[in-house]
N, CA, C and O atoms as a Tripos MOL2 file, in Angstrom:
@<TRIPOS>MOLECULE
protein
  300   299    75     0     0
PROTEIN
NO_CHARGES

@<TRIPOS>ATOM
      1 N          85.5560  -17.8040  107.8950 N.3       1 UNK1
      2 CA         86.7570  -17.1740  106.9520 C.3       1 UNK1
      3 C          87.6120  -18.8370  106.8720 C.2       1 UNK1
      4 O          87.8610  -19.6980  107.7160 O.2       1 UNK1
      5 N          87.8070  -18.7300  105.7320 N.am      2 UNK2
      6 CA         88.9270  -20.6020  104.7760 C.3       2 UNK2
      7 C          90.6030  -19.5230  105.2880 C.2       2 UNK2
      8 O          91.0210  -18.3660  105.2460 O.2       2 UNK2
      9 N          90.8560  -20.3470  105.5540 N.am      3 UNK3
     10 CA         92.8760  -20.2900  105.0270 C.3       3 UNK3
     11 C          93.1120  -20.6790  103.4880 C.2       3 UNK3
     12 O          92.5040  -21.6710  103.0870 O.2       3 UNK3
     13 N          93.9090  -20.0150  102.6230 N.am      4 UNK4
     14 CA         94.9060  -20.6300  101.9240 C.3       4 UNK4
     15 C          95.5120  -21.6780  102.3940 C.2       4 UNK4
     16 O          95.5690  -21.8490  103.6120 O.2       4 UNK4
     17 N          96.0220  -22.4870  101.5860 N.am      5 UNK5
     18 CA         96.7650  -23.4630  101.8200 C.3       5 UNK5
     19 C          97.4630  -23.6280  100.7480 C.2       5 UNK5
     20 O          96.9720  -23.6320   99.6190 O.2       5 UNK5
     21 N          99.0470  -23.8270  101.0890 N.am      6 UNK6
     22 CA        100.1720  -24.3090   99.7320 C.3       6 UNK6
     23 C          99.8750  -25.4390   99.5370 C.2       6 UNK6
     24 O          98.9030  -25.9930  100.0490 O.2       6 UNK6
     25 N         100.9880  -26.1590   98.4530 N.am      7 UNK7
     26 CA        100.9650  -27.3300   97.9100 C.3       7 UNK7
     27 C         101.0130  -28.5210   99.0790 C.2       7 UNK7
     28 O         100.3860  -29.5560   98.8520 O.2       7 UNK7
     29 N         101.5880  -28.4130  100.0490 N.am      8 UNK8
     30 CA        101.5760  -29.2880  100.9800 C.3       8 UNK8
     31 C         100.2300  -29.4830  102.2250 C.2       8 UNK8
     32 O         100.2640  -30.0900  103.2950 O.2       8 UNK8
     33 N          98.9350  -28.5950  101.4850 N.am      9 UNK9
     34 CA         97.6630  -28.6780  102.3710 C.3       9 UNK9
     35 C          98.1620  -27.8820  103.5300 C.2       9 UNK9
     36 O          97.4420  -28.1230  104.4990 O.2       9 UNK9
     37 N          99.1340  -27.0060  103.8270 N.am     10 UNK10
     38 CA         99.6350  -26.2050  105.1790 C.3      10 UNK10
     39 C          98.8410  -24.9460  104.8850 C.2      10 UNK10
     40 O          98.3280  -24.5870  103.8250 O.2      10 UNK10
     41 N          98.8620  -24.3290  106.1340 N.am     11 UNK11
     42 CA         98.2170  -23.0670  106.0670 C.3      11 UNK11
     43 C          99.6680  -22.3670  105.1660 C.2      11 UNK11
     44 O         100.8750  -22.6070  105.1940 O.2      11 UNK11
     45 N          98.8670  -21.4900  104.4680 N.am     12 UNK12
     46 CA        100.1930  -20.4670  103.4070 C.3      12 UNK12
     47 C         100.4450  -19.4870  104.3840 C.2      12 UNK12
     48 O          99.6030  -19.0470  105.1670 O.2      12 UNK12
     49 N         101.6830  -19.1430  104.3120 N.am     13 UNK13
     50 CA        102.0230  -18.0730  105.0600 C.3      13 UNK13
     51 C         102.9100  -17.3200  103.7810 C.2      13 UNK13
     52 O         103.6200  -17.7250  102.8610 O.2      13 UNK13
     53 N         102.6280  -16.5210  104.0800 N.am     14 UNK14
     54 CA        103.2270  -14.6780  103.2510 C.3      14 UNK14
     55 C         104.2550  -14.3050  104.2640 C.2      14 UNK14
     56 O         104.0570  -14.1250  105.4660 O.2      14 UNK14
     57 N         105.5220  -14.2040  103.5340 N.am     15 UNK15
     58 CA        106.5370  -13.8890  104.3750 C.3      15 UNK15
     59 C         106.5480  -12.3330  103.6940 C.2      15 UNK15
     60 O         106.3800  -12.1030  102.4970 O.2      15 UNK15
     61 N         106.7390  -11.5310  104.5370 N.am     16 UNK16
     62 CA        107.4250   -9.9530  104.4810 C.3      16 UNK16
     63 C         108.2150   -9.4690  103.9160 C.2      16 UNK16
     64 O         108.6790  -10.0420  102.9300 O.2      16 UNK16
     65 N         108.7700   -7.9840  104.3920 N.am     17 UNK17
     66 CA        110.0170   -7.5450  103.9270 C.3      17 UNK17
     67 C         110.8500   -7.5900  105.1460 C.2      17 UNK17
     68 O         110.3520   -7.6930  106.2670 O.2      17 UNK17
     69 N         112.6480   -7.4800  104.8340 N.am     18 UNK18
     70 CA        113.0930   -7.5800  106.0190 C.3      18 UNK18
     71 C         113.5420   -6.2560  106.8730 C.2      18 UNK18
     72 O         113.7670   -6.1530  108.0790 O.2      18 UNK18
     73 N         113.6000   -5.1360  105.6780 N.am     19 UNK19
     74 CA        113.7500   -3.8080  106.2830 C.3      19 UNK19
     75 C         112.4370   -3.1400  106.1370 C.2      19 UNK19
     76 O         111.4280   -3.6090  105.6110 O.2      19 UNK19
     77 N         112.6020   -1.9350  106.6990 N.am     20 UNK20
     78 CA        111.7510   -0.5320  106.9750 C.3      20 UNK20
     79 C         111.3950   -0.1460  105.1430 C.2      20 UNK20
     80 O         110.2730    0.0680  104.6830 O.2      20 UNK20
     81 N         112.5780   -0.1490  104.4410 N.am     21 UNK21
     82 CA        112.1150    0.5270  103.2200 C.3      21 UNK21
     83 C         112.1180   -0.3140  102.1380 C.2      21 UNK21
     84 O         112.2310    0.2370  101.0430 O.2      21 UNK21
     85 N         112.0300   -1.4070  102.1630 N.am     22 UNK22
     86 CA        111.7700   -2.6990  100.9120 C.3      22 UNK22
     87 C         110.3230   -2.7990  101.0530 C.2      22 UNK22
     88 O         109.6540   -2.8720  102.0840 O.2      22 UNK22
     89 N         109.9420   -2.7880   99.7670 N.am     23 UNK23
     90 CA        108.8210   -3.5860   99.3630 C.3      23 UNK23
     91 C         108.5390   -5.0620   98.6030 C.2      23 UNK23
     92 O         108.8330   -5.4720   97.4800 O.2      23 UNK23
     93 N         107.7740   -5.7180   99.8360 N.am     24 UNK24
     94 CA        107.9110   -6.8410   99.3000 C.3      24 UNK24
     95 C         106.8750   -7.5590   98.9050 C.2      24 UNK24
     96 O         105.9520   -7.6520   99.7150 O.2      24 UNK24
     97 N         106.7300   -8.2860   97.5190 N.am     25 UNK25
     98 CA        105.2330   -8.6990   97.0980 C.3      25 UNK25
     99 C         105.2150   -9.9270   97.2740 C.2      25 UNK25
    100 O         106.2990  -10.4760   97.4730 O.2      25 UNK25
    101 N         103.8740  -10.8090   97.2540 N.am     26 UNK26
    102 CA        103.6040  -11.5690   97.5720 C.3      26 UNK26
    103 C         102.3800  -12.0800   96.9310 C.2      26 UNK26
    104 O         101.3070  -11.6530   97.3570 O.2      26 UNK26
    105 N         102.3910  -13.0200   95.8700 N.am     27 UNK27
    106 CA        101.0960  -13.3140   94.9240 C.3      27 UNK27
    107 C         100.3800  -14.7210   95.0470 C.2      27 UNK27
    108 O         100.9530  -15.7970   95.2210 O.2      27 UNK27
    109 N          99.0040  -14.5060   94.9220 N.am     28 UNK28
    110 CA         98.2750  -15.7120   95.1350 C.3      28 UNK28
    111 C          98.4350  -16.5800   93.8850 C.2      28 UNK28
    112 O          98.2800  -16.2830   92.7000 O.2      28 UNK28
    113 N          98.8820  -18.0450   94.6250 N.am     29 UNK29
    114 CA         99.1610  -19.1740   93.3090 C.3      29 UNK29
    115 C          97.7360  -19.5690   92.5380 C.2      29 UNK29
    116 O          97.7590  -20.2450   91.5090 O.2      29 UNK29
    117 N          96.6110  -19.1320   93.0730 N.am     30 UNK30
    118 CA         95.2810  -19.3300   92.3710 C.3      30 UNK30
    119 C          94.2600  -17.8530   92.5460 C.2      30 UNK30
    120 O          94.4260  -17.1200   93.5210 O.2      30 UNK30
    121 N          93.5300  -17.6380   91.8060 N.am     31 UNK31
    122 CA         92.5090  -16.4720   91.7150 C.3      31 UNK31
    123 C          91.7370  -17.0680   93.1150 C.2      31 UNK31
    124 O          91.2420  -18.1800   93.3000 O.2      31 UNK31
    125 N          91.8370  -15.7770   94.1160 N.am     32 UNK32
    126 CA         90.7850  -15.3730   95.3600 C.3      32 UNK32
    127 C          89.7440  -14.9210   95.1310 C.2      32 UNK32
    128 O          89.9680  -14.1060   94.2360 O.2      32 UNK32
    129 N          88.4960  -14.9030   95.4000 N.am     33 UNK33
    130 CA         87.2200  -14.6070   94.9770 C.3      33 UNK33
    131 C          86.8300  -14.1910   96.8770 C.2      33 UNK33
    132 O          86.6820  -15.1190   97.6720 O.2      33 UNK33
    133 N          86.7450  -13.0500   97.2270 N.am     34 UNK34
    134 CA         86.3280  -13.0810   98.6820 C.3      34 UNK34
    135 C          85.4880  -11.7630   99.0510 C.2      34 UNK34
    136 O          85.6080  -10.7430   98.3720 O.2      34 UNK34
    137 N          84.7910  -11.8210   99.9510 N.am     35 UNK35
    138 CA         84.5770  -10.0690  100.6930 C.3      35 UNK35
    139 C          85.3550   -9.6890  101.7280 C.2      35 UNK35
    140 O          85.3470   -8.5270  102.1340 O.2      35 UNK35
    141 N          85.8550  -10.3190  102.0810 N.am     36 UNK36
    142 CA         86.9510  -10.2310  103.5300 C.3      36 UNK36
    143 C          88.5840  -11.0510  103.1210 C.2      36 UNK36
    144 O          88.8740  -12.1070  102.5590 O.2      36 UNK36
    145 N          89.3320  -10.0020  103.7010 N.am     37 UNK37
    146 CA         90.2860  -10.8690  104.0760 C.3      37 UNK37
    147 C          90.9360  -10.3430  105.1070 C.2      37 UNK37
    148 O          91.1390   -9.1290  105.1290 O.2      37 UNK37
    149 N          91.4500  -11.3230  106.3200 N.am     38 UNK38
    150 CA         92.0100  -11.4670  107.4910 C.3      38 UNK38
    151 C          93.5080  -12.1970  107.2420 C.2      38 UNK38
    152 O          94.0100  -13.1470  106.6420 O.2      38 UNK38
    153 N          93.8800  -11.0270  108.1700 N.am     39 UNK39
    154 CA         95.4770  -11.5050  108.0840 C.3      39 UNK39
    155 C          95.8660  -11.8630  109.3100 C.2      39 UNK39
    156 O          95.2200  -11.3020  110.1950 O.2      39 UNK39
    157 N          96.9430  -12.8200  109.7820 N.am     40 UNK40
    158 CA         97.0980  -12.8500  111.4100 C.3      40 UNK40
    159 C          98.8350  -12.7680  111.3570 C.2      40 UNK40
    160 O          99.5510  -13.3730  110.5590 O.2      40 UNK40
    161 N          99.1290  -12.1460  112.0860 N.am     41 UNK41
    162 CA        100.9560  -11.9870  111.6550 C.3      41 UNK41
    163 C         101.0200  -13.3890  112.7040 C.2      41 UNK41
    164 O         100.2190  -13.9780  113.4290 O.2      41 UNK41
    165 N         102.2560  -13.5160  112.3760 N.am     42 UNK42
    166 CA        102.9960  -14.9000  112.8230 C.3      42 UNK42
    167 C         104.1910  -14.6560  113.7300 C.2      42 UNK42
    168 O         104.4550  -15.3880  114.6830 O.2      42 UNK42
    169 N         104.8610  -13.6460  113.4000 N.am     43 UNK43
    170 CA        106.1480  -12.9990  113.8870 C.3      43 UNK43
    171 C         106.5150  -11.5880  113.8650 C.2      43 UNK43
    172 O         105.9780  -10.8400  113.0480 O.2      43 UNK43
    173 N         107.4550  -11.1250  114.7610 N.am     44 UNK44
    174 CA        107.9960   -9.9500  114.7360 C.3      44 UNK44
    175 C         109.0950   -9.7340  115.0820 C.2      44 UNK44
    176 O         109.6580  -10.7490  115.4910 O.2      44 UNK44
    177 N         109.7610   -8.7290  115.1120 N.am     45 UNK45
    178 CA        111.3190   -8.6090  115.0210 C.3      45 UNK45
    179 C         111.1190   -6.8710  114.8790 C.2      45 UNK45
    180 O         110.5790   -6.3710  113.8930 O.2      45 UNK45
    181 N         111.7350   -5.9330  116.2210 N.am     46 UNK46
    182 CA        111.4320   -5.0700  116.5310 C.3      46 UNK46
    183 C         110.9120   -3.5910  115.6460 C.2      46 UNK46
    184 O         111.1240   -3.4790  114.4380 O.2      46 UNK46
    185 N         110.3160   -2.6760  116.3410 N.am     47 UNK47
    186 CA        109.3940   -1.4110  115.7000 C.3      47 UNK47
    187 C         108.6180   -2.4500  114.8540 C.2      47 UNK47
    188 O         109.0580   -2.4100  113.7050 O.2      47 UNK47
    189 N         107.6970   -3.3030  114.9770 N.am     48 UNK48
    190 CA        106.5410   -3.8000  114.2050 C.3      48 UNK48
    191 C         105.4580   -3.0450  114.0600 C.2      48 UNK48
    192 O         104.6980   -2.4820  114.8490 O.2      48 UNK48
    193 N         105.5480   -3.1660  112.5640 N.am     49 UNK49
    194 CA        103.8360   -2.4740  111.7340 C.3      49 UNK49
    195 C         103.7770   -3.7440  110.6940 C.2      49 UNK49
    196 O         104.4470   -4.7530  110.4730 O.2      49 UNK49
    197 N         102.8740   -3.2670  110.3030 N.am     50 UNK50
    198 CA        101.5760   -3.9140  109.0550 C.3      50 UNK50
    199 C         101.4890   -2.9790  108.4200 C.2      50 UNK50
    200 O         101.0290   -1.9080  108.8170 O.2      50 UNK50
    201 N         102.1280   -3.3250  106.7680 N.am     51 UNK51
    202 CA        101.7650   -2.4520  105.7020 C.3      51 UNK51
    203 C         101.2630   -3.3680  104.7080 C.2      51 UNK51
    204 O         102.1550   -3.9930  104.1340 O.2      51 UNK51
    205 N          99.6770   -3.7100  104.2180 N.am     52 UNK52
    206 CA         99.1940   -4.3090  103.4360 C.3      52 UNK52
    207 C          97.9490   -3.6430  102.3900 C.2      52 UNK52
    208 O          96.8060   -3.2150  102.5520 O.2      52 UNK52
    209 N          98.7770   -3.8070  101.3830 N.am     53 UNK53
    210 CA         97.7550   -3.3910  100.1500 C.3      53 UNK53
    211 C          97.5270   -4.7240   99.1330 C.2      53 UNK53
    212 O          98.4000   -5.5090   98.7610 O.2      53 UNK53
    213 N          95.8900   -4.7400   98.7520 N.am     54 UNK54
    214 CA         95.1590   -6.0400   98.4090 C.3      54 UNK54
    215 C          95.0670   -5.6990   96.8920 C.2      54 UNK54
    216 O          93.9970   -5.1730   96.5850 O.2      54 UNK54
    217 N          95.8380   -5.8590   96.0100 N.am     55 UNK55
    218 CA         95.2380   -5.5570   94.8610 C.3      55 UNK55
    219 C          94.6770   -6.6360   93.7110 C.2      55 UNK55
    220 O          94.9500   -7.8320   93.6030 O.2      55 UNK55
    221 N          93.7580   -5.7650   92.8530 N.am     56 UNK56
    222 CA         93.0750   -7.4510   92.5260 C.3      56 UNK56
    223 C          91.9420   -6.6750   90.8650 C.2      56 UNK56
    224 O          92.0710   -5.9400   89.8860 O.2      56 UNK56
    225 N          91.4460   -7.0910   91.2130 N.am     57 UNK57
    226 CA         90.2290   -6.9660   89.8370 C.3      57 UNK57
    227 C          88.5820   -7.3410   89.7700 C.2      57 UNK57
    228 O          88.2790   -8.2400   90.5540 O.2      57 UNK57
    229 N          87.6610   -6.8930   89.1020 N.am     58 UNK58
    230 CA         86.5680   -6.6980   89.6780 C.3      58 UNK58
    231 C          86.2060   -7.9700   88.8230 C.2      58 UNK58
    232 O          86.6400   -8.1830   87.6910 O.2      58 UNK58
    233 N          85.0960   -9.0230   89.7330 N.am     59 UNK59
    234 CA         84.8290   -9.9310   89.1200 C.3      59 UNK59
    235 C          83.7330   -9.7030   87.9670 C.2      59 UNK59
    236 O          82.7770   -8.9270   87.9860 O.2      59 UNK59
    237 N          84.1960  -10.7290   86.8050 N.am     60 UNK60
    238 CA         82.3760  -10.2680   85.5230 C.3      60 UNK60
    239 C          81.1640  -11.2440   86.2900 C.2      60 UNK60
    240 O          81.1890  -12.4170   85.9170 O.2      60 UNK60
    241 N          80.3270  -10.9670   87.1040 N.am     61 UNK61
    242 CA         79.4510  -11.7370   86.9110 C.3      61 UNK61
    243 C          78.7610  -12.6300   86.1200 C.2      61 UNK61
    244 O          78.6860  -13.8490   86.2740 O.2      61 UNK61
    245 N          78.3220  -12.0270   85.3640 N.am     62 UNK62
    246 CA         77.4550  -12.2330   84.3060 C.3      62 UNK62
    247 C          78.6640  -13.4780   83.3100 C.2      62 UNK62
    248 O          78.1360  -14.2070   82.4700 O.2      62 UNK62
    249 N          79.7070  -13.5390   83.4650 N.am     63 UNK63
    250 CA         80.8910  -14.4420   83.1040 C.3      63 UNK63
    251 C          81.0100  -15.8980   83.9070 C.2      63 UNK63
    252 O          80.8910  -17.1010   83.6760 O.2      63 UNK63
    253 N          81.2480  -15.2070   84.7430 N.am     64 UNK64
    254 CA         81.1470  -16.3730   86.1160 C.3      64 UNK64
    255 C          79.3730  -17.1630   86.2110 C.2      64 UNK64
    256 O          79.3370  -18.3730   86.4380 O.2      64 UNK64
    257 N          78.1820  -16.4870   86.0480 N.am     65 UNK65
    258 CA         77.0520  -17.2360   86.2700 C.3      65 UNK65
    259 C          76.7790  -18.0310   85.2640 C.2      65 UNK65
    260 O          76.2510  -19.1140   85.5140 O.2      65 UNK65
    261 N          77.1150  -17.6220   83.7500 N.am     66 UNK66
    262 CA         77.2410  -18.4760   83.1820 C.3      66 UNK66
    263 C          78.2080  -19.3450   82.7170 C.2      66 UNK66
    264 O          78.1700  -19.8670   81.6030 O.2      66 UNK66
    265 N          79.4100  -19.5790   83.8600 N.am     67 UNK67
    266 CA         80.4540  -20.9240   83.6130 C.3      67 UNK67
    267 C          79.2670  -21.8990   84.7430 C.2      67 UNK67
    268 O          79.2360  -23.0950   84.4510 O.2      67 UNK67
    269 N          78.4990  -21.5500   85.7420 N.am     68 UNK68
    270 CA         78.1380  -22.1420   86.9480 C.3      68 UNK68
    271 C          76.7300  -22.9450   86.3200 C.2      68 UNK68
    272 O          75.9090  -22.4350   85.5580 O.2      68 UNK68
    273 N          76.7090  -24.2630   86.8380 N.am     69 UNK69
    274 CA         75.7210  -25.1360   86.7900 C.3      69 UNK69
    275 C          75.0190  -25.1980   87.7640 C.2      69 UNK69
    276 O          75.2260  -24.4480   88.7180 O.2      69 UNK69
    277 N          74.1510  -25.9870   87.7650 N.am     70 UNK70
    278 CA         73.2280  -26.2770   89.3630 C.3      70 UNK70
    279 C          74.3260  -26.6480   90.3030 C.2      70 UNK70
    280 O          75.3690  -27.2940   90.2010 O.2      70 UNK70
    281 N          73.5760  -25.8600   91.4700 N.am     71 UNK71
    282 CA         74.6540  -25.7880   92.4140 C.3      71 UNK71
    283 C          75.7820  -24.8430   92.4760 C.2      71 UNK71
    284 O          76.6450  -24.7190   93.3450 O.2      71 UNK71
    285 N          75.6360  -24.3350   91.6020 N.am     72 UNK72
    286 CA         77.1200  -23.0540   91.4230 C.3      72 UNK72
    287 C          78.3340  -23.9790   91.1180 C.2      72 UNK72
    288 O          79.3220  -23.2680   91.2970 O.2      72 UNK72
    289 N          78.6820  -25.0630   90.7910 N.am     73 UNK73
    290 CA         79.3030  -25.8960   90.6300 C.3      73 UNK73
    291 C          80.3460  -25.4120   88.8970 C.2      73 UNK73
    292 O          79.7660  -25.5130   87.8160 O.2      73 UNK73
    293 N          81.3370  -25.0910   88.9450 N.am     74 UNK74
    294 CA         81.7810  -24.9600   87.5120 C.3      74 UNK74
    295 C          81.4640  -26.0580   86.5550 C.2      74 UNK74
    296 O          81.2520  -27.2130   86.9250 O.2      74 UNK74
    297 N          81.4430  -25.7200   85.4890 N.am     75 UNK75
    298 CA         81.0940  -26.9550   84.3610 C.3      75 UNK75
    299 C          82.0100  -26.7990   83.6820 C.2      75 UNK75
    300 O          82.1710  -27.5100   82.6900 O.2      75 UNK75
@<TRIPOS>BOND
     1     1     2 1
     2     2     3 1
     3     3     4 2
     4     3     5 am
     5     5     6 1
     6     6     7 1
     7     7     8 2
     8     7     9 am
     9     9    10 1
    10    10    11 1
    11    11    12 2
    12    11    13 am
    13    13    14 1
    14    14    15 1
    15    15    16 2
    16    15    17 am
    17    17    18 1
    18    18    19 1
    19    19    20 2
    20    19    21 am
    21    21    22 1
    22    22    23 1
    23    23    24 2
    24    23    25 am
    25    25    26 1
    26    26    27 1
    27    27    28 2
    28    27    29 am
    29    29    30 1
    30    30    31 1
    31    31    32 2
    32    31    33 am
    33    33    34 1
    34    34    35 1
    35    35    36 2
    36    35    37 am
    37    37    38 1
    38    38    39 1
    39    39    40 2
    40    39    41 am
    41    41    42 1
    42    42    43 1
    43    43    44 2
    44    43    45 am
    45    45    46 1
    46    46    47 1
    47    47    48 2
    48    47    49 am
    49    49    50 1
    50    50    51 1
    51    51    52 2
    52    51    53 am
    53    53    54 1
    54    54    55 1
    55    55    56 2
    56    55    57 am
    57    57    58 1
    58    58    59 1
    59    59    60 2
    60    59    61 am
    61    61    62 1
    62    62    63 1
    63    63    64 2
    64    63    65 am
    65    65    66 1
    66    66    67 1
    67    67    68 2
    68    67    69 am
    69    69    70 1
    70    70    71 1
    71    71    72 2
    72    71    73 am
    73    73    74 1
    74    74    75 1
    75    75    76 2
    76    75    77 am
    77    77    78 1
    78    78    79 1
    79    79    80 2
    80    79    81 am
    81    81    82 1
    82    82    83 1
    83    83    84 2
    84    83    85 am
    85    85    86 1
    86    86    87 1
    87    87    88 2
    88    87    89 am
    89    89    90 1
    90    90    91 1
    91    91    92 2
    92    91    93 am
    93    93    94 1
    94    94    95 1
    95    95    96 2
    96    95    97 am
    97    97    98 1
    98    98    99 1
    99    99   100 2
   100    99   101 am
   101   101   102 1
   102   102   103 1
   103   103   104 2
   104   103   105 am
   105   105   106 1
   106   106   107 1
   107   107   108 2
   108   107   109 am
   109   109   110 1
   110   110   111 1
   111   111   112 2
   112   111   113 am
   113   113   114 1
   114   114   115 1
   115   115   116 2
   116   115   117 am
   117   117   118 1
   118   118   119 1
   119   119   120 2
   120   119   121 am
   121   121   122 1
   122   122   123 1
   123   123   124 2
   124   123   125 am
   125   125   126 1
   126   126   127 1
   127   127   128 2
   128   127   129 am
   129   129   130 1
   130   130   131 1
   131   131   132 2
   132   131   133 am
   133   133   134 1
   134   134   135 1
   135   135   136 2
   136   135   137 am
   137   137   138 1
   138   138   139 1
   139   139   140 2
   140   139   141 am
   141   141   142 1
   142   142   143 1
   143   143   144 2
   144   143   145 am
   145   145   146 1
   146   146   147 1
   147   147   148 2
   148   147   149 am
   149   149   150 1
   150   150   151 1
   151   151   152 2
   152   151   153 am
   153   153   154 1
   154   154   155 1
   155   155   156 2
   156   155   157 am
   157   157   158 1
   158   158   159 1
   159   159   160 2
   160   159   161 am
   161   161   162 1
   162   162   163 1
   163   163   164 2
   164   163   165 am
   165   165   166 1
   166   166   167 1
   167   167   168 2
   168   167   169 am
   169   169   170 1
   170   170   171 1
   171   171   172 2
   172   171   173 am
   173   173   174 1
   174   174   175 1
   175   175   176 2
   176   175   177 am
   177   177   178 1
   178   178   179 1
   179   179   180 2
   180   179   181 am
   181   181   182 1
   182   182   183 1
   183   183   184 2
   184   183   185 am
   185   185   186 1
   186   186   187 1
   187   187   188 2
   188   187   189 am
   189   189   190 1
   190   190   191 1
   191   191   192 2
   192   191   193 am
   193   193   194 1
   194   194   195 1
   195   195   196 2
   196   195   197 am
   197   197   198 1
   198   198   199 1
   199   199   200 2
   200   199   201 am
   201   201   202 1
   202   202   203 1
   203   203   204 2
   204   203   205 am
   205   205   206 1
   206   206   207 1
   207   207   208 2
   208   207   209 am
   209   209   210 1
   210   210   211 1
   211   211   212 2
   212   211   213 am
   213   213   214 1
   214   214   215 1
   215   215   216 2
   216   215   217 am
   217   217   218 1
   218   218   219 1
   219   219   220 2
   220   219   221 am
   221   221   222 1
   222   222   223 1
   223   223   224 2
   224   223   225 am
   225   225   226 1
   226   226   227 1
   227   227   228 2
   228   227   229 am
   229   229   230 1
   230   230   231 1
   231   231   232 2
   232   231   233 am
   233   233   234 1
   234   234   235 1
   235   235   236 2
   236   235   237 am
   237   237   238 1
   238   238   239 1
   239   239   240 2
   240   239   241 am
   241   241   242 1
   242   242   243 1
   243   243   244 2
   244   243   245 am
   245   245   246 1
   246   246   247 1
   247   247   248 2
   248   247   249 am
   249   249   250 1
   250   250   251 1
   251   251   252 2
   252   251   253 am
   253   253   254 1
   254   254   255 1
   255   255   256 2
   256   255   257 am
   257   257   258 1
   258   258   259 1
   259   259   260 2
   260   259   261 am
   261   261   262 1
   262   262   263 1
   263   263   264 2
   264   263   265 am
   265   265   266 1
   266   266   267 1
   267   267   268 2
   268   267   269 am
   269   269   270 1
   270   270   271 1
   271   271   272 2
   272   271   273 am
   273   273   274 1
   274   274   275 1
   275   275   276 2
   276   275   277 am
   277   277   278 1
   278   278   279 1
   279   279   280 2
   280   279   281 am
   281   281   282 1
   282   282   283 1
   283   283   284 2
   284   283   285 am
   285   285   286 1
   286   286   287 1
   287   287   288 2
   288   287   289 am
   289   289   290 1
   290   290   291 1
   291   291   292 2
   292   291   293 am
   293   293   294 1
   294   294   295 1
   295   295   296 2
   296   295   297 am
   297   297   298 1
   298   298   299 1
   299   299   300 2
@<TRIPOS>SUBSTRUCTURE
     1 UNK1         2 RESIDUE 1 A UNK
     2 UNK2         6 RESIDUE 1 A UNK
     3 UNK3        10 RESIDUE 1 A UNK
     4 UNK4        14 RESIDUE 1 A UNK
     5 UNK5        18 RESIDUE 1 A UNK
     6 UNK6        22 RESIDUE 1 A UNK
     7 UNK7        26 RESIDUE 1 A UNK
     8 UNK8        30 RESIDUE 1 A UNK
     9 UNK9        34 RESIDUE 1 A UNK
    10 UNK10       38 RESIDUE 1 A UNK
    11 UNK11       42 RESIDUE 1 A UNK
    12 UNK12       46 RESIDUE 1 A UNK
    13 UNK13       50 RESIDUE 1 A UNK
    14 UNK14       54 RESIDUE 1 A UNK
    15 UNK15       58 RESIDUE 1 A UNK
    16 UNK16       62 RESIDUE 1 A UNK
    17 UNK17       66 RESIDUE 1 A UNK
    18 UNK18       70 RESIDUE 1 A UNK
    19 UNK19       74 RESIDUE 1 A UNK
    20 UNK20       78 RESIDUE 1 A UNK
    21 UNK21       82 RESIDUE 1 A UNK
    22 UNK22       86 RESIDUE 1 A UNK
    23 UNK23       90 RESIDUE 1 A UNK
    24 UNK24       94 RESIDUE 1 A UNK
    25 UNK25       98 RESIDUE 1 A UNK
    26 UNK26      102 RESIDUE 1 A UNK
    27 UNK27      106 RESIDUE 1 A UNK
    28 UNK28      110 RESIDUE 1 A UNK
    29 UNK29      114 RESIDUE 1 A UNK
    30 UNK30      118 RESIDUE 1 A UNK
    31 UNK31      122 RESIDUE 1 A UNK
    32 UNK32      126 RESIDUE 1 A UNK
    33 UNK33      130 RESIDUE 1 A UNK
    34 UNK34      134 RESIDUE 1 A UNK
    35 UNK35      138 RESIDUE 1 A UNK
    36 UNK36      142 RESIDUE 1 A UNK
    37 UNK37      146 RESIDUE 1 A UNK
    38 UNK38      150 RESIDUE 1 A UNK
    39 UNK39      154 RESIDUE 1 A UNK
    40 UNK40      158 RESIDUE 1 A UNK
    41 UNK41      162 RESIDUE 1 A UNK
    42 UNK42      166 RESIDUE 1 A UNK
    43 UNK43      170 RESIDUE 1 A UNK
    44 UNK44      174 RESIDUE 1 A UNK
    45 UNK45      178 RESIDUE 1 A UNK
    46 UNK46      182 RESIDUE 1 A UNK
    47 UNK47      186 RESIDUE 1 A UNK
    48 UNK48      190 RESIDUE 1 A UNK
    49 UNK49      194 RESIDUE 1 A UNK
    50 UNK50      198 RESIDUE 1 A UNK
    51 UNK51      202 RESIDUE 1 A UNK
    52 UNK52      206 RESIDUE 1 A UNK
    53 UNK53      210 RESIDUE 1 A UNK
    54 UNK54      214 RESIDUE 1 A UNK
    55 UNK55      218 RESIDUE 1 A UNK
    56 UNK56      222 RESIDUE 1 A UNK
    57 UNK57      226 RESIDUE 1 A UNK
    58 UNK58      230 RESIDUE 1 A UNK
    59 UNK59      234 RESIDUE 1 A UNK
    60 UNK60      238 RESIDUE 1 A UNK
    61 UNK61      242 RESIDUE 1 A UNK
    62 UNK62      246 RESIDUE 1 A UNK
    63 UNK63      250 RESIDUE 1 A UNK
    64 UNK64      254 RESIDUE 1 A UNK
    65 UNK65      258 RESIDUE 1 A UNK
    66 UNK66      262 RESIDUE 1 A UNK
    67 UNK67      266 RESIDUE 1 A UNK
    68 UNK68      270 RESIDUE 1 A UNK
    69 UNK69      274 RESIDUE 1 A UNK
    70 UNK70      278 RESIDUE 1 A UNK
    71 UNK71      282 RESIDUE 1 A UNK
    72 UNK72      286 RESIDUE 1 A UNK
    73 UNK73      290 RESIDUE 1 A UNK
    74 UNK74      294 RESIDUE 1 A UNK
    75 UNK75      298 RESIDUE 1 A UNK
């Protein structure tokens, strides 16, 4: 697994909501292509739970393949 990094090259930390009724949205700064996503909770305060919904779109495989040259690098 690879960590996402912020602009300072530190592991990106996404902050959650502060109460049980609020919805908090975090967005990726750049698109992420992944088969799996792993979460590492870093703190917890009173009656902790984790709700997580990852929204995205399907990758257009043909378009991505056409953009890649030898070695799978974008051109």
